C-alpha positions as semicolon CSV with decimal commas, in nm:
position;residue;x (nm);y (nm);z (nm)
1;M;0,456;-0,986;-2,956
2;T;0,687;-1,105;-2,680
3;H;0,949;-0,904;-2,499
4;P;1,306;-1,039;-2,484
5;D;1,219;-1,109;-2,120
6;A;0,945;-1,363;-2,200
7;S;0,728;-1,270;-1,900
8;W;0,620;-0,943;-2,072
9;T;0,351;-0,928;-2,343
10;A;0,280;-0,634;-2,576
11;V;-0,082;-0,523;-2,542
12;C;-0,119;-0,222;-2,773
13;A;0,029;0,115;-2,865
14;V;0,004;0,355;-2,570
15;Q;-0,203;0,605;-2,770
16;E;-0,467;0,334;-2,830
17;I;-0,573;0,371;-2,465
18;A;-0,759;0,699;-2,420
19;P;-0,654;0,885;-2,103
20;D;-0,843;0,778;-1,789
21;T;-0,986;0,465;-1,953
22;G;-0,900;0,099;-1,981
23;V;-0,875;-0,180;-2,236
24;C;-0,894;-0,555;-2,197
25;A;-0,615;-0,787;-2,312
26;L;-0,539;-1,156;-2,290
27;V;-0,199;-1,187;-2,120
28;G;-0,057;-1,523;-2,026
29;G;-0,405;-1,675;-2,054
30;Q;-0,549;-1,416;-1,811
31;H;-0,808;-1,146;-1,885
32;V;-0,626;-0,827;-1,784
33;A;-0,766;-0,473;-1,763
34;V;-0,500;-0,215;-1,857
35;F;-0,563;0,148;-1,758
36;R;-0,391;0,470;-1,861
37;V;-0,433;0,735;-1,592
38;Q;-0,244;1,058;-1,656
39;D;0,110;0,940;-1,736
40;R;0,078;0,611;-1,547
41;L;-0,024;0,259;-1,645
42;F;-0,203;0,008;-1,426
43;A;-0,300;-0,353;-1,492
44;I;-0,541;-0,561;-1,283
45;G;-0,750;-0,871;-1,340
46;N;-1,045;-0,791;-1,566
47;V;-1,290;-1,043;-1,420
48;D;-1,539;-0,896;-1,172
49;P;-1,517;-1,144;-0,883
50;K;-1,880;-1,092;-0,780
51;S;-2,035;-1,164;-1,123
52;G;-1,760;-1,362;-1,299
53;A;-1,792;-1,131;-1,602
54;S;-1,484;-0,991;-1,776
55;V;-1,583;-0,622;-1,746
56;L;-1,352;-0,419;-1,520
57;A;-1,177;-0,252;-1,818
58;R;-1,512;-0,083;-1,896
59;G;-1,550;0,063;-1,546
60;L;-1,527;0,430;-1,449
61;V;-1,183;0,548;-1,336
62;G;-1,159;0,795;-1,049
63;S;-1,009;0,840;-0,705
64;L;-1,117;0,775;-0,349
65;G;-0,886;0,974;-0,124
66;E;-0,531;0,905;-0,239
67;R;-0,625;0,585;-0,423
68;I;-0,681;0,563;-0,798
69;V;-0,968;0,321;-0,854
70;V;-1,201;0,172;-1,111
71;A;-1,568;0,113;-1,030
72;S;-1,706;-0,214;-1,161
73;P;-1,975;-0,145;-1,422
74;L;-2,192;-0,419;-1,270
75;Y;-2,196;-0,395;-0,891
76;K;-2,009;-0,064;-0,854
77;Q;-1,748;-0,195;-0,610
78;H;-1,417;-0,006;-0,630
79;F;-1,083;-0,168;-0,713
80;D;-0,751;0,000;-0,633
81;L;-0,561;0,012;-0,963
82;A;-0,221;-0,017;-0,792
83;T;-0,302;-0,325;-0,582
84;G;-0,626;-0,480;-0,715
85;E;-0,781;-0,453;-0,368
86;C;-1,160;-0,430;-0,356
87;L;-1,225;-0,141;-0,118
88;E;-1,571;-0,257;-0,014
89;D;-1,475;-0,623;0,037
90;P;-1,103;-0,715;0,031
91;G;-1,211;-1,079;-0,012
92;H;-1,320;-0,988;-0,364
93;S;-0,986;-0,836;-0,468
94;V;-0,833;-0,904;-0,812
95;P;-0,468;-0,959;-0,907
96;A;-0,246;-0,665;-0,999
97;Y;0,018;-0,693;-1,271
98;A;0,328;-0,496;-1,368
99;A;0,280;-0,266;-1,668
100;K;0,520;-0,041;-1,856
101;I;0,562;0,164;-2,172
102;E;0,854;0,073;-2,396
103;D;0,905;0,204;-2,752
104;G;0,553;0,349;-2,754
105;R;0,389;0,016;-2,669
106;V;0,216;-0,101;-2,353
107;W;0,366;-0,416;-2,200
108;V;0,214;-0,626;-1,920
109;A;0,372;-0,906;-1,717
110;A;0,127;-1,174;-1,602
């Protein structure tokens, strides 16, 4: 489903993402990990830059200081959900995307 502003793609109903977890979606040809943390949504690239596997949506969500992060299930590096920055090695950062809830659905712009 496309939004009237064609840059946004519907991913799923918001309740389909359990709190403090993520799902993977194909948005604009990109593998995107979409996370629901409390009342906020985050979207980052789903491909682990170290392994090349599309797995970040299956990582553990938590916080390091003030930052909300996901730990890669493979090499355990932490990615800031707001920016996509890899905290251990900024050279391995992933893209961050805009995400929103509209009419009960999750939308991502990629």
